C-alpha positions as CSV (number, residue, x, y, z in Angstrom):
1,M,6.8,24.7,-25.0
2,N,5.8,25.1,-21.3
3,R,4.6,22.3,-19.1
4,I,1.0,23.2,-19.3
5,A,1.1,23.1,-23.1
6,R,2.6,19.6,-22.9
7,I,0.4,18.1,-20.2
8,L,-3.0,19.7,-20.7
9,P,-3.9,17.9,-23.9
10,V,-3.2,14.6,-22.2
11,V,-5.3,15.6,-19.2
12,L,-8.2,16.5,-21.5
13,L,-7.8,13.3,-23.4
14,I,-7.9,11.2,-20.2
15,I,-11.0,12.9,-18.9
16,G,-12.7,12.8,-22.3
17,F,-13.5,16.5,-22.5
18,G,-12.1,19.2,-24.7
19,V,-11.5,22.8,-24.0
20,A,-14.3,25.0,-25.5
21,A,-13.4,27.5,-28.1
22,L,-9.7,28.0,-27.6
23,G,-10.0,30.5,-30.5
24,A,-8.1,33.6,-29.3
25,P,-4.4,33.4,-29.8
26,P,-2.1,33.4,-26.8
27,W,-0.6,36.6,-25.6
28,V,2.3,37.7,-27.7
29,P,3.6,41.2,-27.2
30,P,4.2,43.4,-30.3
31,T,7.8,44.2,-31.0
32,E,9.2,47.7,-31.6
33,A,9.3,47.0,-35.3
34,E,5.7,45.8,-35.3
35,V,4.5,48.9,-33.4
36,A,6.3,51.2,-35.8
37,A,4.8,49.4,-38.8
38,A,1.3,49.5,-37.4
39,L,1.5,53.2,-36.7
40,D,2.8,54.3,-40.2
41,G,0.4,56.7,-42.0
42,L,-2.3,56.8,-39.3
43,G,-4.3,59.9,-38.8
44,F,-4.5,61.6,-35.4
45,D,-7.5,59.7,-33.9
46,D,-6.4,56.3,-35.2
47,F,-2.8,57.0,-34.0
48,V,-4.0,57.9,-30.5
49,E,-6.1,54.7,-30.2
50,E,-3.7,52.3,-31.9
51,S,-0.6,53.4,-30.2
52,Y,-2.1,52.9,-26.7
53,R,-3.6,49.6,-27.5
54,L,-0.3,48.3,-28.9
55,Y,1.4,49.6,-25.8
56,L,-1.0,47.9,-23.5
57,L,-0.2,44.6,-25.1
58,R,3.2,44.9,-23.6
59,Y,1.5,44.5,-20.2
60,P,-0.8,41.6,-20.0
61,E,-1.5,42.0,-16.3
62,S,-2.8,45.5,-17.0
63,V,-5.0,44.1,-19.7
64,A,-6.4,41.7,-17.2
65,A,-7.1,44.4,-14.7
66,M,-8.9,46.4,-17.3
67,G,-10.9,43.5,-18.6
68,L,-9.8,44.1,-22.2
69,A,-8.3,40.8,-23.4
70,D,-11.4,40.0,-25.5
71,E,-11.5,43.5,-27.0
72,L,-7.7,43.3,-27.8
73,G,-8.1,39.8,-29.3
74,I,-5.7,38.0,-27.0
75,R,-6.0,35.3,-24.3
76,N,-5.7,36.1,-20.6
77,D,-2.7,33.8,-20.3
78,G,0.3,36.1,-19.9
79,L,2.3,37.7,-17.1
80,N,4.4,40.9,-17.4
81,N,7.9,40.4,-18.6
82,Y,10.6,42.0,-16.5
83,S,13.7,41.0,-18.4
84,A,16.2,43.8,-19.2
85,G,15.9,43.3,-22.9
86,Y,12.1,43.5,-22.8
87,I,12.1,46.6,-20.6
88,Q,14.6,48.3,-23.0
89,E,12.4,47.5,-26.0
90,T,9.3,48.9,-24.1
91,L,11.3,52.2,-23.5
92,A,12.1,52.3,-27.2
93,I,8.4,52.0,-28.0
94,E,7.5,54.8,-25.7
95,A,10.2,57.0,-27.3
96,E,8.9,56.0,-30.8
97,I,5.3,56.9,-30.0
98,L,6.3,60.2,-28.5
99,E,8.5,61.2,-31.5
100,R,5.7,60.4,-33.9
101,F,3.1,62.2,-31.7
102,W,5.0,65.5,-31.9
103,C,4.4,65.4,-35.7
104,F,0.7,66.2,-35.3
105,D,-0.1,69.9,-35.6
106,L,-2.1,71.0,-32.5
107,N,-3.6,73.9,-34.4
108,A,-5.0,71.7,-37.1
109,L,-7.1,69.7,-34.6
110,T,-10.7,70.1,-33.3
111,D,-11.2,71.3,-29.8
112,Q,-11.8,67.8,-28.5
113,Q,-8.8,66.5,-30.4
114,Q,-6.7,69.3,-28.9
115,T,-7.7,68.2,-25.4
116,T,-6.7,64.6,-26.4
117,W,-3.4,65.9,-27.8
118,R,-2.6,67.7,-24.5
119,V,-3.5,64.6,-22.4
120,C,-1.4,62.3,-24.6
121,A,1.5,64.7,-24.9
122,W,1.8,64.9,-21.1
123,Y,1.4,61.1,-20.7
124,W,4.0,60.0,-23.3
125,D,6.5,62.9,-22.5
126,D,6.3,62.0,-18.8
127,A,7.0,58.4,-19.6
128,V,10.1,59.3,-21.6
129,R,11.3,61.7,-19.0
130,W,11.6,58.8,-16.6
131,H,13.9,56.8,-18.8
132,P,17.2,58.0,-17.3
133,Y,16.0,56.9,-13.8
134,I,14.5,53.5,-14.8
135,N,16.7,51.6,-12.4
136,V,16.0,53.8,-9.4
137,D,13.3,51.7,-8.0
138,Y,12.7,48.7,-5.7
139,P,11.6,45.6,-7.6
140,V,10.7,44.0,-4.2
141,N,8.7,45.9,-1.6
142,F,5.7,45.4,0.7
143,L,3.1,47.6,-1.1
144,G,1.2,44.9,-3.0
145,S,0.6,45.9,-6.6
146,A,3.3,48.6,-6.4
147,S,5.8,45.7,-6.7
148,P,6.1,43.3,-9.6
149,H,5.5,40.2,-7.5
150,G,2.6,42.0,-5.7
151,L,1.1,42.9,-9.1
152,T,1.2,39.3,-10.1
153,K,-0.4,38.3,-6.8
154,S,-3.3,40.7,-7.5
155,T,-3.6,39.5,-11.1
156,L,-4.0,35.9,-10.0
157,S,-6.2,36.5,-7.0
158,D,-8.3,39.5,-8.0
159,W,-8.2,40.4,-11.7
160,H,-8.0,37.2,-13.7
161,P,-11.5,36.5,-15.1
162,F,-13.4,33.2,-14.5
163,A,-16.3,33.4,-17.0
164,S,-15.5,30.3,-19.0
165,E,-13.4,27.2,-19.2
166,D,-10.9,29.1,-21.3
167,D,-10.3,31.4,-18.4
168,I,-9.4,28.4,-16.2
169,V,-6.9,27.1,-18.8
170,D,-5.4,30.6,-19.0
171,Y,-5.1,30.7,-15.2
172,L,-3.1,27.5,-15.2
173,T,-0.9,28.9,-17.8
174,R,-0.3,32.0,-15.7
175,L,0.6,29.8,-12.7
176,E,3.2,28.1,-14.8
177,G,4.6,31.5,-15.8
178,V,5.2,32.6,-12.2
179,G,8.6,30.8,-12.0
180,P,10.2,32.4,-15.1
181,Q,8.8,35.8,-14.2
182,F,10.1,35.7,-10.6
183,D,13.5,34.7,-12.0
184,Q,13.4,37.9,-14.1
185,I,12.5,39.9,-10.9
186,I,15.5,38.3,-9.1
187,K,17.7,39.2,-12.0
188,R,16.5,42.8,-11.7
189,L,17.5,42.8,-8.1
190,E,21.0,41.6,-8.9
191,Q,21.4,44.1,-11.7
192,A,20.3,46.9,-9.5
193,K,22.8,45.9,-6.8
194,E,25.5,46.1,-9.4
195,L,24.5,49.7,-10.0
196,G,24.6,50.4,-6.3
197,I,20.9,50.3,-5.7
198,V,19.6,48.1,-2.9
199,A,16.3,48.9,-1.3
200,P,16.4,50.2,2.3
201,R,16.8,47.5,4.8
202,L,13.3,48.1,6.4
203,V,11.6,48.0,3.0
204,L,13.1,44.5,2.4
205,E,12.4,43.3,5.9
206,W,8.8,44.4,5.6
207,S,8.4,42.5,2.3
208,I,9.6,39.2,3.7
209,P,6.5,38.0,5.7
210,D,4.1,38.0,2.6
211,I,6.8,36.2,0.5
212,Q,7.2,33.6,3.3
213,K,3.5,33.1,3.5
214,M,3.2,32.5,-0.3
215,M,6.0,30.0,-0.3
216,S,5.0,28.0,2.8
217,T,1.2,27.9,2.9
218,P,-0.1,24.3,2.2
219,V,-1.4,24.0,-1.3
220,E,-5.1,23.6,-0.5
221,K,-5.0,26.8,1.6
222,H,-2.8,28.7,-0.8
223,L,-4.3,31.9,-2.2
224,F,-3.9,30.8,-5.8
225,Y,-5.5,27.4,-5.2
226,T,-8.4,28.9,-3.2
227,T,-9.0,31.5,-5.8
228,L,-9.4,28.9,-8.5
229,A,-11.4,26.6,-6.2
230,T,-13.8,29.4,-5.4
231,K,-14.1,31.4,-8.6
232,G,-13.6,28.5,-11.0
233,A,-16.5,26.6,-9.4
234,L,-18.8,29.3,-10.7
235,V,-17.9,28.7,-14.4
236,P,-21.1,27.5,-16.1
237,D,-21.5,24.1,-17.7
238,L,-18.2,22.7,-16.4
239,P,-18.5,19.1,-15.3
240,P,-17.2,18.4,-11.8
241,V,-14.8,15.8,-13.1
242,V,-13.2,18.3,-15.4
243,F,-13.0,21.0,-12.7
244,D,-11.4,18.4,-10.3
245,Q,-8.7,17.7,-12.9
246,Y,-8.0,21.5,-13.2
247,L,-7.7,21.8,-9.5
248,Q,-5.3,18.9,-9.4
249,F,-3.2,20.5,-12.1
250,A,-3.2,23.8,-10.2
251,A,-2.1,22.1,-7.0
252,E,0.8,20.5,-8.9
253,A,1.8,23.8,-10.4
254,I,1.6,25.6,-7.1
255,E,3.7,23.0,-5.4
256,S,6.3,22.6,-8.2
257,V,6.5,26.1,-9.7
258,V,4.9,28.8,-7.6
259,K,6.1,28.0,-4.1
260,P,9.7,27.3,-5.3
261,A,9.6,30.7,-7.1
262,Y,8.6,32.5,-3.9
263,R,11.4,30.5,-2.2
264,R,14.0,31.8,-4.7
265,L,12.6,35.3,-4.3
266,Y,12.9,35.0,-0.5
267,D,16.5,33.8,-0.7
268,A,17.3,36.7,-3.1
269,V,15.9,39.2,-0.7
270,V,17.7,37.7,2.3
271,R,21.0,37.8,0.3
272,L,20.5,41.6,-0.1
273,L,20.0,42.4,3.5
274,P,23.7,42.8,4.5
275,D,24.0,45.4,1.7
276,A,20.7,47.2,2.4
277,P,21.1,50.7,3.7
278,D,19.5,52.1,6.8
279,K,18.8,55.4,5.0
280,I,15.4,55.5,3.4
281,S,15.8,58.5,1.0
282,I,15.9,58.0,-2.8
283,G,18.6,60.7,-2.8
284,Q,21.2,58.3,-1.4
285,Y,21.5,56.7,-4.8
286,R,23.3,58.0,-7.9
287,G,20.8,60.2,-9.7
288,G,18.4,60.0,-6.8
289,D,17.8,63.7,-6.4
290,A,17.0,64.1,-10.1
291,A,14.7,61.1,-9.9
292,Y,12.8,62.6,-7.0
293,A,12.3,65.8,-8.9
294,A,11.0,63.8,-11.8
295,L,8.7,61.8,-9.5
296,L,7.2,64.9,-7.9
297,R,6.4,66.3,-11.4
298,H,5.0,62.9,-12.4
299,Y,2.6,62.6,-9.4
300,T,1.7,66.2,-8.9
301,Q,1.9,67.5,-12.5
302,T,3.4,70.7,-11.1
303,D,6.9,72.2,-11.1
304,L,6.8,72.9,-7.3
305,T,10.1,72.3,-5.6
306,P,10.5,70.0,-2.7
307,N,11.0,73.0,-0.4
308,E,7.8,74.7,-1.7
309,I,5.8,71.5,-1.1
310,H,7.3,71.2,2.4
311,T,6.2,74.7,3.2
312,I,2.7,74.1,1.9
313,G,2.6,71.0,4.1
314,L,3.6,72.9,7.3
315,R,0.9,75.5,6.6
316,E,-1.8,72.9,6.0
317,V,-0.8,70.9,9.1
318,A,-1.1,74.0,11.3
319,R,-4.5,74.8,9.7
320,L,-6.0,71.4,10.2
321,Q,-4.7,70.9,13.7
322,G,-6.5,74.1,14.6
323,E,-9.7,72.9,13.0
324,I,-9.4,69.5,14.8
325,R,-8.9,71.1,18.2
326,A,-12.0,73.3,17.6
327,A,-14.0,70.3,16.5
328,A,-12.8,68.3,19.5
329,A,-13.8,71.1,21.9
330,A,-17.3,71.2,20.4
331,L,-17.5,67.5,21.3
332,G,-16.4,68.1,24.9
333,I,-12.9,66.7,24.3
334,T,-11.1,69.4,26.3
335,R,-8.7,67.6,28.6
336,T,-6.2,67.1,25.9
337,T,-5.1,69.1,22.8
338,T,-2.6,66.6,21.4
339,M,-3.6,64.9,18.2
340,T,-2.9,61.5,19.8
341,G,-5.0,62.3,22.8
342,I,-8.0,63.7,20.8
343,F,-8.2,60.7,18.5
344,N,-7.7,58.2,21.3
345,V,-10.7,59.7,23.0
346,A,-12.8,59.7,19.8
347,S,-12.0,56.1,19.2
348,A,-12.9,55.1,22.8
349,Q,-16.2,57.0,22.7
350,Q,-17.3,55.7,19.3
351,G,-15.9,52.2,19.6
352,T,-14.7,49.8,16.9
353,E,-16.0,47.3,14.4
354,Q,-14.4,44.1,13.0
355,G,-15.1,41.4,10.6
356,S,-18.3,41.2,8.5
357,R,-19.8,44.1,10.5
358,V,-17.2,46.5,8.8
359,V,-18.4,45.3,5.4
360,T,-22.1,45.8,6.3
361,E,-21.5,49.2,7.9
362,T,-19.4,50.3,4.9
363,Q,-22.1,49.2,2.4
364,D,-24.7,51.2,4.3
365,L,-22.4,54.3,4.2
366,I,-22.0,54.0,0.5
367,D,-25.8,53.6,-0.1
368,Q,-26.4,56.7,2.0
369,A,-23.8,58.7,0.2
370,K,-25.4,57.9,-3.2
371,E,-28.8,58.9,-1.9
372,R,-27.4,62.2,-0.5
373,I,-25.6,63.2,-3.6
374,V,-28.6,62.4,-5.8
375,A,-30.9,64.4,-3.5
376,S,-28.4,67.3,-3.5
377,N,-28.3,67.4,-7.3
378,V,-24.5,68.2,-7.4
379,F,-23.7,65.8,-10.3
380,R,-25.1,65.6,-13.8
381,R,-24.9,61.8,-13.7
382,L,-23.4,58.9,-11.9
383,P,-21.5,55.9,-13.3
384,E,-23.5,52.9,-14.5
385,A,-20.8,50.5,-13.1
386,S,-21.5,49.2,-9.6
387,V,-19.1,49.0,-6.7
388,V,-19.0,46.2,-4.2
389,V,-17.5,46.0,-0.7
390,V,-15.2,43.1,0.0
391,G,-13.5,42.2,3.3
392,A,-9.7,41.8,3.2
393,E,-6.8,41.2,5.5
394,H,-5.3,44.5,4.5
395,G,-7.9,46.8,2.9
396,E,-8.8,50.5,2.5
397,Y,-8.2,50.6,-1.2
398,Y,-10.3,50.5,-4.4
399,T,-9.8,48.8,-7.7
400,P,-11.8,50.1,-10.7
401,P,-14.4,48.1,-12.7
402,A,-13.4,46.5,-16.0
403,I,-13.8,48.9,-18.9
404,D,-15.7,46.2,-20.7
405,G,-18.2,45.9,-17.8
406,S,-17.2,42.3,-16.9
407,F,-16.6,43.0,-13.3
408,P,-17.5,45.9,-10.9
409,G,-15.4,48.3,-8.9
410,V,-14.3,46.8,-5.6
411,Y,-13.7,48.6,-2.3
412,Y,-11.6,46.4,-0.1
413,V,-12.0,47.0,3.7
414,T,-9.9,45.6,6.4
415,T,-11.8,42.9,8.4
416,S,-8.8,41.2,10.1
417,R,-8.5,43.8,12.9
418,E,-10.6,46.3,14.7
419,R,-11.5,49.5,12.8
420,A,-12.4,52.8,14.6
421,V,-16.0,53.5,13.8
422,Y,-15.5,57.3,13.5
423,K,-13.0,56.7,10.7
424,L,-15.2,54.5,8.5
425,P,-17.3,57.2,6.7
426,T,-14.6,59.4,5.2
427,V,-12.6,56.5,3.8
428,A,-15.7,55.0,2.1
429,Y,-16.5,58.4,0.6
430,H,-12.9,58.8,-0.7
431,E,-12.8,55.3,-2.3
432,T,-16.4,55.1,-3.7
433,Y,-19.0,57.9,-3.8
434,P,-18.4,60.7,-4.5
435,G,-14.7,59.8,-4.7
436,H,-12.8,57.3,-6.8
437,H,-15.6,55.1,-8.1
438,L,-17.7,58.0,-9.2
439,Q,-14.8,59.7,-11.0
440,I,-13.1,56.6,-12.5
441,G,-16.4,55.0,-13.3
442,L,-17.6,58.0,-15.2
443,A,-14.3,58.3,-17.0
444,Q,-14.5,54.7,-18.3
445,E,-17.9,55.3,-19.7
446,L,-17.0,58.5,-21.7
447,D,-16.9,58.5,-25.5
448,L,-13.2,59.1,-25.5
449,P,-10.0,57.3,-26.7
450,L,-9.0,54.4,-24.6
451,L,-6.0,56.2,-23.1
452,R,-8.2,58.9,-21.8
453,R,-10.7,56.4,-20.3
454,D,-7.9,54.4,-18.7
455,V,-5.0,56.6,-17.6
456,S,-5.2,58.2,-14.2
457,F,-3.2,61.2,-13.3
458,T,-2.5,60.9,-9.6
459,A,-2.9,64.6,-8.5
460,F,-6.3,64.7,-10.4
461,A,-7.6,61.4,-9.2
462,E,-6.4,61.6,-5.6
463,G,-7.1,65.3,-5.4
464,W,-10.7,64.7,-6.5
465,A,-11.1,61.9,-4.0
466,L,-9.9,64.1,-1.1
467,Y,-12.1,66.9,-2.4
468,A,-15.0,64.4,-2.3
469,E,-14.4,63.8,1.4
470,R,-14.9,67.6,2.1
471,L,-17.8,67.7,-0.3
472,M,-19.7,65.2,1.8
473,S,-19.2,67.4,4.8
474,E,-20.7,70.3,2.7
475,L,-23.7,68.2,1.9
476,G,-24.4,67.5,5.5
477,A,-23.2,64.0,5.9
478,Y,-21.6,64.8,9.2
479,K,-24.3,67.0,10.6
480,E,-25.5,64.3,13.0
481,N,-22.1,62.5,13.1
482,R,-19.6,65.0,14.5
483,Y,-17.2,62.2,15.4
484,G,-17.3,61.2,11.7
485,N,-16.3,64.8,10.8
486,L,-13.4,64.4,13.2
487,G,-12.3,61.4,11.2
488,R,-12.6,63.4,8.0
489,L,-10.3,66.1,9.5
490,Q,-7.9,63.5,10.7
491,D,-7.7,62.0,7.2
492,E,-7.2,65.4,5.6
493,L,-4.5,66.1,8.2
494,L,-2.8,62.9,7.0
495,R,-2.5,64.3,3.5
496,A,-0.9,67.5,4.9
497,V,1.5,65.5,7.0
498,R,2.5,63.6,3.9
499,L,3.7,66.8,2.2
500,V,6.0,67.4,5.1
501,V,7.3,63.9,5.6
502,D,7.7,62.9,1.9
503,T,9.9,65.9,1.2
504,G,11.5,65.6,4.7
505,I,12.7,62.1,3.8
506,H,13.7,62.6,0.2
507,D,14.9,66.2,0.1
508,K,15.9,67.0,3.7
509,G,17.5,63.7,4.6
510,W,15.2,62.8,7.5
511,T,15.9,59.5,9.1
512,F,13.3,56.8,9.5
513,A,13.1,57.6,13.3
514,T,12.6,61.3,12.6
515,A,9.9,60.7,10.1
516,V,8.0,58.2,12.3
517,Q,8.1,60.6,15.2
518,Y,6.8,63.5,13.1
519,V,3.9,61.3,11.9
520,M,3.0,60.0,15.4
521,V,3.0,63.5,17.0
522,N,1.3,65.4,14.2
523,H,-1.1,62.9,12.8
524,G,-1.9,61.2,16.2
525,V,-1.4,57.6,15.3
526,G,0.5,54.8,16.9
527,E,4.1,53.7,16.1
528,F,3.2,50.8,13.8
529,D,0.8,52.9,11.6
530,A,3.4,55.7,11.5
531,A,6.2,53.3,10.5
532,Q,4.0,51.8,7.8
533,A,3.2,55.2,6.4
534,V,6.8,56.3,6.4
535,L,8.0,53.2,4.5
536,R,5.2,53.7,2.0
537,Y,6.7,57.2,1.3
538,A,10.1,55.6,1.0
539,V,8.9,53.1,-1.6
540,L,6.8,55.6,-3.6
541,P,8.7,58.9,-3.4
542,G,6.5,61.8,-4.3
543,Q,3.2,59.9,-4.7
544,A,1.8,60.9,-1.3
545,T,2.2,64.6,-2.1
546,A,-0.4,64.4,-4.9
547,Y,-3.5,64.2,-2.7
548,M,-3.3,67.5,-0.9
549,L,-1.9,69.4,-3.9
550,G,-4.6,68.0,-6.1
551,M,-7.4,69.0,-3.7
552,L,-6.0,72.5,-3.2
553,E,-6.0,73.0,-7.0
554,V,-9.7,71.8,-7.2
555,L,-10.6,74.1,-4.4
556,D,-8.8,77.1,-6.0
557,L,-10.5,76.5,-9.3
558,R,-13.9,76.3,-7.6
559,A,-13.2,79.5,-5.7
560,R,-12.3,81.2,-9.0
561,A,-15.5,79.9,-10.7
562,E,-17.6,81.1,-7.8
563,A,-16.0,84.5,-7.9
564,A,-16.4,84.8,-11.6
565,L,-20.0,83.6,-11.9
566,G,-21.5,84.8,-8.7
567,E,-25.1,83.7,-8.3
568,A,-24.9,82.0,-11.7
569,F,-22.4,79.5,-10.3
570,D,-23.8,75.9,-10.5
571,L,-21.9,73.3,-8.5
572,A,-23.2,70.4,-10.6
573,E,-22.0,72.2,-13.8
574,F,-18.6,72.8,-12.2
575,H,-18.3,69.2,-11.3
576,D,-19.2,68.2,-14.8
577,V,-16.5,70.4,-16.2
578,L,-14.0,68.7,-14.0
579,L,-15.2,65.1,-14.8
580,R,-16.3,65.1,-18.4
581,N,-12.8,64.9,-19.8
582,G,-11.7,62.0,-17.7
583,S,-8.5,62.2,-15.7
584,V,-6.3,65.1,-16.9
585,P,-3.0,66.7,-15.8
586,L,-3.6,69.7,-13.4
587,P,-2.3,72.3,-15.9
588,L,-4.9,71.1,-18.5
589,L,-7.6,71.0,-15.8
590,R,-7.0,74.7,-15.1
591,L,-7.1,75.5,-18.8
592,L,-10.4,73.6,-19.3
593,V,-12.0,75.5,-16.3
594,E,-10.7,78.8,-17.6
595,D,-12.1,78.1,-21.1
596,W,-15.5,77.2,-19.5
597,L,-15.5,80.4,-17.5
598,A,-14.7,82.5,-20.5
599,E,-17.4,80.8,-22.5
600,T,-20.0,80.9,-19.7
601,S,-19.3,84.6,-18.9
602,S,-19.8,85.6,-22.5
603,V,-23.2,83.9,-22.8
604,P,-26.0,86.4,-22.1
605,A,-28.2,85.6,-19.1
606,A,-31.6,84.0,-19.8
607,P,-34.5,86.5,-19.7
């Protein structure tokens, strides 16, 4: 029994107030045997739904992020388990689901079921393909929710619900679970070292400041305390005396459990530094080259080789730099043709924003984008879920709304430092309308199996969002904001640079210094931003290549549709074909578009 289970009843007795409706059972993950038994004899539709729901129960933090605890019948009191035994059992469950999945006859299914079959086949097969490389990763890094400890931080600060007193109790239980979970993460670090896998030195060094902050911040200023103090205060019908007791318990848990856990994690990272390599390529580890190939396939859903991707990147970098020089000349920026010089001039001429003004400006941009796409009639419908803008120390990312509608999508913008005004529009369009929020929000509201409403294939999702940036230019968003268009081109250039640098690092053996220099010269950013980008590609090999490759596929499919349909081409209908099936692997997206074209071309024109 954990400490909260022992102490909480005493606290409640002292304050004379009971917890309301502790009816749902605590989170307990299904075992491999329980999953197998639950799936026995199920038909296709039930199998698809039940297998994914049971699988999700292995990841309580994902359940929290999706807002599905109530629907799945569990409490929001668990943290992900990173023990070796648990991970191996999860891999066995993935293999079990895939093996059973192959038993369904594709030809015996309806058209919609066949699409579901293809989505699920890719998803589960891709998961099992990764099994040989499961240890080739970095359990500690600086990329927030891309690391186990960062995911827990997001769970406790962003995703945990605070709709009832039960949620506060669950939050306290999660705080108590941080210690055991971090010990599992530390054990993973030690086991990886035994296999010869220690994260690059710079990756570890960049992870240390946030860990230090979480272990040393005074309790009443600690992120987990202020989260409870702020969000918990909004829980209805909670007497102040009760809430004060919960805050007191949280303070004790942070001081005695959470901060010591971060201290142990810090010590573990510091112990690894002498053995950490200076090289940043995943190829330096045993099995690293094969792991990189698997990651490229995972993120891009293509069989392109690293060299092919590198070549595409060089081509796109040259194209975009040419477009940028032309756009700069049209603005009178003619004294320099370097990327750094052009963007420095643009930033100086347009100025910067900081703090709450960034939030206000971004919200205005989103409202204007919605108005423009509605007026342009390029979408059949928009998502019902809302999106809100929130200031953050490190922003420029989006988190989807809860599938159950309990919280909105959130676009986090950086308010801790100055932001170049000319860069604000395109990032907002990418993350919200008509980018991520439009695509993901619509997917969640479709009448589809949970897996298809939840799973996001990177090349599709990021390719769509990059396409959305260009779409806004087509719709005239930059007609009176040519500096904003320069920002759009710079961000598209970034995605081309990523193709070159990611493959340069992991396939061609580029050093950190070589990669940073390439980003600085060809993307036109400063050394810190270039270093941060390069280390991101080191931590997530292959992920950054998905954006440009996904957009190029969307553009190619659109060009094919325009050529095939001529004047009958309807952009809103094309977008609907892309979006009405949720996120799908790129080969399936092409098949769906080709089927639509074949069907549309065979329909006689209206008289």
